[in-house]
Steps between C-alpha positions, in 0.01 A plus 500: 500500500579659166554876474305709250683568177486865395505527122770711343394857439460591138577825324141622533505449876829684535373793290180514702700518824732761353212722390319454832809610691580785258168644374673805356695272267175359362363851455817602316478203263134581426556865414825459304330390171253794484775741609725373221215535253424853620861609516635342182204479261288798603736754650781386267286564193402842635865580559588396146213712372622803693856445379399479135297819529830686542634361170426647159462405134753621246319724252713381208533124551195437718712292737485509879764723661562362854633823650337703775295788365180693574429545132226237503316665788527832317314337211203443731453877513456527125145606403403160359631296795374741763157485337502122546577539871237771551237299308564192712492685831178681405335174396611329824368791704165504319459123534579517872251780565226328298566164668472667841165655414365175355638273772397693810121432486563133422752462782281693743199278429709186540654621825184632665203309365610175330477198729517127455418391148492859377860553612604173331326617183684831528841335519410266216382787283816702564744212460333326207637740233850442636471129423468551126787570264626857491533495120154347455347785701684767305408354160141457615490869590641586159198332342261661748635850435538464123289709265289193426504386864230473760563847645427669167200271444357579846551875450320483165216290640445739792542810282800613708749474215526878503654475847751240379587711196547804722744306719691375196520851357683632808857610423787280622274228647266423210541314174319309226368252757547415864742220408730750325491782755660593829152484651479131413847440644388672820185284524691174462766606751225575754331166440817293528641667813173571686515184721841609627338817630186342644659232719738716712235769525246248625748367756566853623129584529437187704747632759301819554336448844123518494513667840674803348225537239237473774686754713510741207122466455442542874695826490263634236702445182310434181574197281702721266702650785567153643624383163742791446628527859497137619457236228720644226799595721502155660463327163766715333782245556302246300441751223872574482585128513269434205640794310849348532381208289298691243759773455805272475331242277383769258847655495667179387234342279583475131241251371179700536632811319621279213162333451257778592549869429702709263857434391633751759765335717499444874802421716444125487458507123813709459707259708368206298566666164839649586651180635340284228447671167732799537771323699562809714546322834643803690200718418264213576672461837475872568127490422460202735671693781237778480205300646735353763592849621138614486383201703779542756382855563136384502566215741685733733200729521264202532702358789479830685122493452480151654389329180699186565283428803212430261687253278 
């Protein structure tokens, strides 16, 4: 009687046995590549950015002076640079507030009334703009908002051009046309970032128990009272979660203000121009640190409000 011959174990078999006996080793090998990427590429670049923000540019030679100084951060407080920061923060705040107002009815309808095919159509309608090129959308809006664009044509056809002209005549936000005004920049920002506000808000509204709304009605509360005392407080984490996206993305964007709006700079534009055209890397790095600090403070407040539960 011949005995069974067990084939020699290959490398794959030995590795399989090793990983089965030591699952933590497999987990470690799986997370090392992303950790290296995060630590070296992402955090390393941020560290280099922070380090260069403490350097300065020699006023005479224009060369980088790699010595520790707060001179560059002091330049951020100059009237011109501080105006850039204030303009960007105000635009990000306005876009976030407008996106919240526009997104809430859409998200509420999708969370409470859309079912089956209607819900699928909702997700398709919200996600479809995200599938197209960012630059294509921005340039399309430039044509739409131009003086010869469809907005001006529609206003003239409906005899509401006086309303458009009144908006364009407003100080600080108006201009020759919507495509060359802060108002146009604001409109495009709202359009581009609106889906990032709708989706977390809709997810948060779906978590509001129907029983609590029914209990509020049973206790004699009106629809308005139920909204302000039950629905909105419970949906607030989703609102804050969406505002994280709209606020941060507006803070750092430099493409939309270059294509649509006036020539006034935003933080993203300043970073792009200073490190490219002007060659002032320390000041560009200092400008880039500003939205990081703003978002760190914003995320801290959002975490305390429970916004991350709605992400």
